[in-house]
N, C-alpha and C positions, 0 to 999 in steps of 0.2 A: 337443630338444623333440619330443614325440610328435605324431602327426597331429591328434588331437582338440584338443590344446592349441594347435597351430598354427592350426586352424580357429577356436578361441576367440579367438586374438589377431587374426585377420582380422575376426571379428565385432566385437571391441572397436574396431578401427580404423574400421570402417564406422559404428559408433554415434557415434564422435567426429566423423566427417565429417558425419553427419546432424544432430548437435547443433549444429555450427557453421552448417549450412544453416538450421536453425530460428531461431537467434538472429541471423542476418544481417539488418541493417535494410533491408527491401525496401519499395517503395511498396505502398500498401494494396490497389490493384487486383491487382498481381502476387501478393502474399501470399494474397489471397482466392482467386485462380485456382489457386494451388499447393495450398492446403489443401482446396479443393473437389475437386481431382483426387485427393488422397490419401484423402479420406473417401468418394468415390463410385466410384473406379476398382475394378473387380473383380480386376484383376491385383494391385493393391496389397493388396487384401483377402486374396488367396491367399498373397502373400509374408508378410503379417503373421501369418497362421495358421502358416506354416512356421517363422517366427521364434519363435513361442510354443513350438512343439515343441522347437526348438533350445535355448531358454532353460531348458526342463525338464531337458535333458541337461546344460546348463552348471551348473544347480543341483546335480545329482547329482555332477558333477565337483568342485564347490566343497566339498560335504560330504566327498567322498573325500580332497581335498587337505588339509582341516582335520584329518581323522583321521590321515593320513600324517604331517603336521607334528608332531602330538602324539606319535605313536608313535616317530618319529625322534628327537625331543627326549628322550623317556624312554629309548630305547636308548642315546643318547649319554651321558646321565647315568649309566646303569648301567655302560657301558663305562669311564667315567672312574673310577667307584668301584671297579670290579673290577681295573683295571690301574694304578690310582694315578696316572693322568694321564701315564704315561711313553711310551705308544705314539703317536707323532706321526702315523703313517700312518692309524691307526684314527680319530684325531680329525679328520684331514683328510677322510677318507671320510664320517664322520658329519656334518661341517660341510657338505660338498657335498650330501648327501642332505637336510639341513635347509634349505639354500638353495633347492634345487629344489622342495621341498615348500612353502616360503613363497612362492616365485615363482608356483607353480601356484595357491595359495590367493589371492594378490593378483590374479592375472590373471582367474580366474573370479569372484572377489568384485567387482572393479571392473566386469566385464562385466554382472553382475546389477544392481549399483547404478546404473550408467549407463542400463540399460534402464528402471528405475523412473523415473529423472530424465527420460528422453526421453518416456516415456508421459505423465507429469504435465505436462511442458512443452508437449507437443503439444495436450493437452486445454485447457490454460490459454490458449494462443494461439488455439485454435479458438473457445473461449468469448469471447475478446476480439474476434475478427472478427465473431461473431454480435452482440455488444453494439454494436460500431461500426455494423453494418448497421441494427440497431434504432434507434440514435441518429440515423442519417441519415434514416430513415423518419420518426421523430418530428419531426426538424428541418424536413423538407418539409411535414409536416402543420401544424406550428406556423406556418411561413411562410405557407401557404395560408390558415390561419385568421386570421392577422394581416391579410393582404390582404383577406380577406372582411370582417373587422371594419372595416378602413379604408373599404372600399366601402360597407358598411352605414352607417358614420358619415357619409360623403358623401351617401348617400341620405337620411339623417336630416336633414342640413343643408338639402338641397333641399326636403324635405317641410316643414320649418319655414319656409323662405322662401316656399313656395307658400301655406302657411297664413297667413303674415303678409300676403302680397299679397291673398289671398282676403278676409281680415278687412278690409283697407283698401278693397277693392272693395265689400264689403257695406256698410261705413260710408258710402262715397260714394253707394251706391245708396239707402241710407236717407236721406241728406241730400237726394238728388235727389227722392225721393218726398215728403219734407217740403216742399221748395220747390215741388214740383208741386202739392201739396195747398194750400199757402199761396197760390200763384198762382191756383189755381182758386177759392179762397174770395174772394180779392181781385177776381177777374173777376166773380163773382156779386154781390159787394157793389157793384162799379162799375155793373153792369147795373141793380141795384135803385135805386141813386141816380140813374142816368140816367133810369129810368122815372119815378121821382118828380119829377125835374126837368122832364121833358117834360110830365108831368101838370100840374105847377104852371104852367109857362109857357103851356101851351095854354089853361088856365083863365083866365089873365090876358088873353090875347089875345081871348077870347070876350067878356069884360066890356068891353074897349075897343071892340070892334065894336058893342055895344049903345049 
């Protein structure tokens, strides 16, 4: 295996390890810190930029591997037709070339395919983390609103009780004013009757004196 295909294999191995790290079930706090580091670290940004350039070269290698595989297959078919399938060494040589071409195609193809899966998985998990954060914020707001509504409900009950007590006090006050006015009227009536009685009794006493 040549140097660039060896580097492609190392890249594929790194992608597999990173994919396993992404799908590992971690606690929410640890996962959020990890993805925050990946999305905000300038070092990770530079590495991602270098990987994008490497994937461009991997794509070129993939196209070259596909062309070599088709070319090797065509040459093998032509050699079989020309020699009548009797040259075993030639067949073995073409089979080895075809095997290497297919290996290189699969290696570069899986590297590109896994890079797409990693990118999509990364953004899906990042969106999931943001959604969970928004859900936590909404949950806190809902709980605070529910507590406020409960407190407002308690305040409403207290206000209703105070209104009831005030209405009862006003009713008692009205009853007291009514009794007071009745007592005042009865006192005036008593004074009037007393004055009339005194007037009558004084007149009778004057006649008896004559």
